[in-house]
N, C-alpha and C positions, 0 to 999 in steps of 0.2 A: 499454450496452455488452453484447454478448452474446460471452461468451467461449467458447461452443461452436463458433463460427466461426473458421476458421483466419485469415481476414483480421484479426480482432481481435489474435491472436497476433502476427501479423507486425508489427503497429504497436506492440508492446510492446517494451522494452529493460530490460538488468540494470545496476543500479549496486550494486557490493558494496563492501566496506570497502578493497578493492585501490587504490581512489583515494587512500586515506591509509596504505598500506603493510600493510594487513591481507591475509589469505590465505583468507578465507571464499569459497565457491563456491556459485553457483546457476544454475539454468536454468529454461526454460520448456517445458513438453510438452503438446502439444495431445491432447484426449480428447474423445470425443462427448458426455461429460456436463459438460465444462468444461475450461478450461486449468489445468494444474498448475503452481505456483511451488514450486520444490524445491531443496534442496542441503544444505549443510553450514556452520554457523557455526563459526568458529574465532576463539579470543581471542588467537591467537599475534600478534605484532608489533603490539600496541595495537589489534588488529581487534576485531570482534564485530557486524558487521550485514551483512545482505544484502537487498536491494529489487529490485522490478521497477516500472517506471513505464510511463505511456503518456498520450498527449495526452488531453485531456477537455474536453467543453463541456457546461454544464447551463442550462437555459432560465431566463430572469429569471422571478423569484418562486419558485424551487426553495426549499422550506423543509426537504426532508428527502432523504437519499440513503439508498439500500437496496442492500445487497450481499447476494447470495446465494452462500454459501460452506461449505466443511466442510474440516476439518483434523485435526491431531494433538493438540489440546489445549494448544497453546502460545499465547502472547500475540503478537499483532501489531498493527500499526498501520496504519490507512487514513490515508494522507498527500496532502495537496492542495497545490498551488502556484498562485499567481495572479500575473498580469502587473502587478498594482499593487504587490506586495511579492515579486518573483521569489527573493529569496535566503532567504525565510522559508518554512518548512514547516508547515503546519496539520496537526495529528496527533490522531487519536482512536484509543485502545486498544480491542481485543476479543480474546477468547479464541476461538480456531477449533475449536469442537466436532466430533467426529468424525461427525456427522451433518448433513445440510443444514440450515442456519439462516438465515433472514432478519435480517440485522445491520441495524438502522436508526440512522442518525446525524443528529443535529440540529446546527445551527450551534454552538450552546452546549457540546457535547461536544469541539470541536476547540480544541487549545492551540497557540499560536504558539510555534515553536522555531526556533533556528538551530544546526546541529551538535549536535543533542540538548539545548540549554540553553534554558529559556524566555526569551522575549523580548518585548519590547512591539511591537506591529504594527497596522497598519489591521485593522479589524473585518472578519472574514471574510463574503464573500457568495458562495454556491455559483455565481451567475452570472458572477463573476469568475475561476473556475477555468479553467486552462489545461492542468494536469498533474495526474493521480492516481497513486498507487502503493500497494504494500503492502510493509511493512518488517517485519522481525524484527531484534530486537536485544536491549538490556537483559541482556547476559552469557547468553543462552540458548544456550550452546555446544552443538554436536551437530547430528544431521540434523533437517531439518523439511521439511514439505510440507502445503501448503494448495491446495486446488482451488477455482477460481472459476468461478461460472456466468453471473451477470448483475451489473451495477451500473447501476442506473437512479435517476431523480430522481422526486420526488413532490411 
């Protein structure tokens, strides 16, 4: 995925804690260097998360995902969903450093969760992924911003 492309941004959508009564806000913004995912996380009304999502597919045999991004020094999660376990989110944490970084994720870095709680789930295979996202949560109230350039398989 090339986040410098306006088409990639058009294929993304936002899911914030408003789905559960929270009031966090976020948006996507295009830039020639890559797409910004930014906003404000609020803990009001038992809220506390913001996320962006997009459909995704990775070829069979993919062993590694690489995300090129920079951010605000906060902790984010790369989240994946599969058709095999559509209600489960597989999440791997990373700190979005203020300079461009290539974040590499292997299968064993992802934990299966449902609404933030660890669960037993089928073993993750990158070739089963149908959706990816970036999530900020863990009571990190306040403004946030992360810029995404590429997400690719290796």
